[in-house]
C-alpha positions in Angstrom: -55.6 6.1 -19.9 -58.8 5.3 -18.2 -60.1 7.8 -16.1 -60.2 5.2 -13.4 -56.9 4.8 -13.4 -56.7 8.9 -14.0 -58.4 9.4 -10.8 -56.2 7.3 -8.7 -53.2 9.3 -10.1 -54.7 12.0 -9.5 -55.3 11.8 -6.1 -51.5 10.0 -5.5 -50.3 13.2 -6.4 -52.5 14.7 -3.8 -51.7 12.6 -1.1 -48.3 11.3 -1.3 -47.1 11.4 2.2 -50.4 9.2 2.5 -49.1 7.0 -0.2 -45.6 6.9 0.7 -46.4 5.3 4.4 -48.8 2.9 1.6 -46.2 1.9 0.1 -43.7 1.6 3.1 -46.0 -1.3 4.4 -45.5 -3.1 1.4 -41.8 -3.0 0.9 -40.0 -6.2 0.9 -36.0 -4.8 2.9 -32.9 -6.4 3.5 -29.2 -5.3 4.4 -26.7 -5.8 2.0 -23.0 -6.0 2.7 -21.8 -9.1 4.8 -25.2 -10.5 4.3 -26.8 -9.3 1.4 -27.0 -13.4 0.3 -29.5 -14.7 2.5 -32.8 -14.2 2.2 -35.2 -12.5 4.0 -38.8 -14.1 5.5 -41.4 -13.8 3.4 -43.6 -10.2 3.9 -47.1 -8.9 2.8 -46.0 -7.7 -0.4 -46.9 -11.0 -2.0 -45.3 -13.2 0.8 -42.0 -13.7 -1.3 -38.5 -13.3 -0.3 -36.2 -11.6 -1.8 -34.1 -12.9 -4.2 -30.6 -14.1 -3.0 -27.5 -13.0 -4.9 -24.9 -16.1 -6.1 -21.6 -16.6 -3.9 -19.7 -16.1 -7.1 -18.5 -13.0 -8.7 -20.3 -11.1 -11.6 -18.7 -10.5 -15.0 -19.9 -7.0 -14.3 -21.6 -4.7 -11.8 -22.7 -1.2 -13.3 -25.5 1.0 -11.2 -27.6 3.5 -12.5 -29.9 6.4 -11.5 -32.1 9.0 -13.0 -33.8 12.3 -12.0 -30.8 13.4 -9.7 -29.5 16.8 -10.4 -31.2 18.2 -8.2 -28.1 19.5 -5.5 -30.7 18.6 -2.6 -30.6 16.5 0.1 -32.8 14.2 -1.4 -29.7 13.4 -3.9 -26.5 13.6 -1.7 -28.3 11.0 1.1 -28.8 8.6 -2.4 -24.9 9.5 -3.7 -24.1 8.6 -0.1 -26.2 5.1 0.1 -24.8 4.9 -3.5 -20.9 5.4 -2.0 -21.3 2.7 1.3 -22.4 0.2 -1.5 -19.3 0.7 -3.4 -17.1 0.3 -0.6 -18.2 -3.7 -0.3 -19.6 -4.2 -3.7 -17.1 -2.1 -5.7 -18.2 -0.6 -9.3 -17.2 1.3 -11.5 -19.9 1.9 -13.8 -22.9 4.0 -13.5 -25.9 4.9 -15.9 -27.0 8.4 -15.3 -30.7 8.5 -17.4 -31.2 12.1 -17.8 -32.5 15.5 -15.8 -28.8 15.5 -14.8 -28.8 19.0 -13.9 -32.3 21.3 -12.8 -34.4 22.9 -13.0 -32.8 23.5 -16.7 -29.5 22.3 -17.4 -27.0 25.4 -16.2 -24.0 23.5 -16.9 -22.8 26.2 -14.5 -23.6 23.9 -11.4 -22.3 20.9 -12.7 -20.2 21.3 -9.3 -23.1 21.2 -6.8 -25.3 18.4 -8.9 -22.9 16.2 -9.7 -19.2 16.9 -9.4 -19.8 17.4 -5.4 -22.3 14.9 -4.4 -20.5 12.0 -6.3 -17.2 13.1 -5.4 -16.0 9.9 -3.6 -17.4 7.5 -6.5 -15.8 9.9 -8.9 -12.0 9.7 -6.9 -11.8 6.0 -6.7 -12.5 5.6 -10.4 -16.3 5.6 -11.0 -17.2 6.4 -14.4 -20.6 8.0 -15.2 -22.2 7.6 -19.0 -25.2 10.0 -19.0 -28.2 10.7 -21.3 -30.4 13.8 -21.6 -33.2 14.4 -20.2 -35.9 17.0 -20.7 -34.7 19.3 -18.5 -31.2 19.2 -19.4 -32.2 20.8 -22.8 -33.7 23.6 -21.8 -30.1 25.4 -22.0 -28.1 25.5 -25.3 -30.4 22.3 -25.9 -28.1 20.1 -23.8 -25.2 20.6 -26.1 -22.7 22.0 -22.9 -23.9 18.2 -21.3 -22.4 16.1 -24.2 -19.3 17.8 -24.5 -19.3 17.9 -20.3 -15.6 14.9 -19.8 -17.4 13.7 -16.6 -20.3 12.5 -18.9 -18.6 10.2 -21.4 -21.1 11.5 -24.0 -19.4 10.4 -27.2 -23.0 12.2 -28.7 -26.4 13.1 -27.9 -27.3 8.8 -28.7 -23.9 6.7 -28.7 -23.2 2.7 -27.9 -20.1 1.6 -25.6 -19.4 -2.0 -24.4 -18.2 -3.7 -21.0 -17.3 -7.5 -21.5 -20.0 -8.9 -22.5 -22.5 -6.4 -22.3 -23.0 -3.1 -24.8 -25.0 -0.3 -24.1 -26.9 2.0 -26.0 -27.7 5.4 -24.7 -30.2 7.0 -26.3 -31.6 10.8 -26.7 -35.6 10.6 -26.0 -36.4 14.6 -26.4 -38.9 15.7 -28.1 -37.2 17.2 -30.8 -34.1 14.7 -30.7 -33.1 13.8 -34.8 -35.5 10.2 -34.4 -35.0 9.2 -37.8 -31.5 8.9 -37.8 -31.4 8.6 -34.7 -33.6 5.1 -35.2 -31.6 4.0 -38.8 -28.4 4.4 -36.4 -30.2 2.4 -33.1 -31.0 -1.0 -35.7 -27.6 -0.6 -36.9 -25.8 -0.7 -34.5 -28.6 -3.1 -32.7 -27.5 -5.2 -35.5 -24.1 -5.2 -35.4 -23.4 -6.4 -32.4 -22.0 -9.2 -30.8 -22.8 -8.4 -27.4 -25.0 -11.3 -25.3 -26.1 -8.5 -23.2 -27.8 -5.3 -24.4 -29.6 -2.9 -22.6 -30.6 0.5 -23.8 -31.1 3.7 -21.5 -32.8 6.9 -22.3 -34.3 9.5 -20.1 -38.2 8.8 -21.0 -40.4 6.5 -20.2 -42.0 3.7 -21.8 -44.1 1.3 -19.7 -44.4 3.3 -16.8 -47.6 3.1 -13.5 -46.4 6.6 -12.9 -48.4 10.4 -13.8 -46.8 9.6 -17.3 -48.5 6.1 -17.9 -47.7 4.5 -21.1 -46.0 5.8 -23.9 -47.5 4.5 -27.0 -44.8 6.2 -29.4 -42.2 4.6 -27.7 -44.0 1.2 -27.9 -44.1 1.6 -31.3 -40.9 2.6 -32.5 -38.7 1.4 -29.6 -39.9 -2.1 -28.5 -39.6 -3.8 -31.8 -36.6 -3.1 -31.9 -35.8 -4.4 -28.7 -38.1 -7.5 -29.5 -35.7 -8.1 -32.6 -32.9 -7.5 -31.5 -32.4 -9.6 -28.1 -32.5 -6.6 -26.2 -32.8 -7.5 -22.2 -33.1 -4.1 -20.5 -34.3 -0.6 -20.8 -33.1 2.4 -18.4 -35.1 4.6 -17.8 -35.8 8.2 -15.3 -38.5 10.9 -16.1 -40.9 9.5 -12.9 -39.7 9.6 -10.3 -40.1 6.2 -8.5 -38.6 3.0 -9.2 -40.3 0.2 -11.0 -39.1 -3.4 -12.2 -41.7 -5.0 -15.1 -42.2 -8.0 -15.7 -40.5 -9.8 -19.4 -42.3 -8.7 -21.9 -41.6 -9.7 -25.2 -38.0 -10.2 -23.8 -37.1 -7.1 -22.0 -37.7 -5.8 -18.7 -38.4 -2.1 -18.2 -36.8 -0.2 -14.6 -36.8 3.3 -14.2 -34.9 4.3 -11.6 -35.9 8.5 -11.1 -35.4 8.1 -7.8 -32.2 9.1 -7.5 -33.3 13.1 -5.8 -37.0 13.0 -5.4 -39.9 11.2 -5.9 -43.4 11.0 -6.8 -46.5 8.6 -6.4 -46.4 5.0 -8.5 -48.6 2.7 -9.0 -48.9 -0.6 -10.1 -50.5 -2.2 -14.0 -50.7 -5.9 -15.0 -46.8 -5.5 -15.9 -45.6 -4.2 -12.7 -42.9 -6.5 -11.0 -42.6 -4.1 -8.5 -42.4 -0.4 -7.6 -41.9 1.8 -4.8 -42.1 6.1 -4.3 -38.7 5.8 -2.3 -35.4 7.1 -2.9 -33.1 4.6 -4.5 -30.6 3.9 -7.0 -30.3 0.2 -9.0 -27.7 -1.9 -9.5 -27.1 -5.0 -11.6 -24.3 -7.9 -11.8 -24.2 -9.1 -14.4 -23.1 -13.0 -15.0 -23.4 -15.4 -18.4 -26.9 -16.2 -18.0 -28.5 -13.8 -15.9 -28.7 -10.4 -14.6 -30.0 -9.5 -11.6 -31.5 -6.1 -10.9 -31.0 -4.6 -7.0 -33.1 -1.8 -6.0 -31.6 0.3 -3.1 -33.0 3.2 -0.8 -31.2 5.5 1.5 -31.8 3.3 4.4 -28.8 1.2 2.8 -31.0 -1.6 2.2 -32.6 -3.9 -0.9 -36.1 -3.7 -0.7 -36.2 -5.6 -4.3 -34.2 -7.9 -6.6 -35.0 -9.2 -10.1 -33.1 -11.9 -12.5 -33.7 -11.0 -15.8 -32.3 -13.6 -18.2 -29.7 -13.3 -21.0 -31.5 -14.0 -24.5 -30.5 -14.9 -28.0 -32.1 -12.3 -30.7 
């Protein structure tokens, strides 16, 4: 990381309120619901409008959040926005990308940090699929969460398929069984017949937040993504939202503002970034996937398109 960039991040951390105001000026917004497909007028940020969604229903719709498990006001505000979105745009699958229980992964907090905030969604049949974050492994190495039925984890790393999309959940922690996990990941990716492949884990790979680039993951994971046609990697750890351009065929999506925020900048790979409480939704079609970021004001502030491709 350059001195200039480190200086920028330090200043951002010391003046988060100021940065929040700056980002607010640059964010694109449009209502979702009855007028969700209406493009907004161009704004200051890039002089571009948010792309409309197709009028035809998607093959699959799912959402993703991370760094949620505080049980505090921010988490409940995002959960309420998710619930309202679900009423007009139903989904039954949610990705929970780690740090599910703060501060130390204590499973006895599960009611306050998961069952209560997402009660309405759970009652309507939404299934959450979780992975472990760095806070989650502080208690019994995360084993109680792996065994918790509500997180639908089939192990510390696992895969499952929905329609044309196959998900691959990773344990990205420092003490993960990386040797066997990488062998498993390559085997599962190579055998997958799904047109869409989505990998999710807690830690960032490409990021303009306080943690920046993850060089070890760039060396070990991204070649597999490129080789086997992974179109999307979802993560948290950074308490912000960031969507990259396609990097060797893969888009990297940070959705770690599920309960709190930290400053985030922009890099040459960034399509959009924002420091605001939010969740991400995904509308999957045969040839395209639309990624939408939605804030606690229940408005879309970013939308991007990912193209399907062959490995």
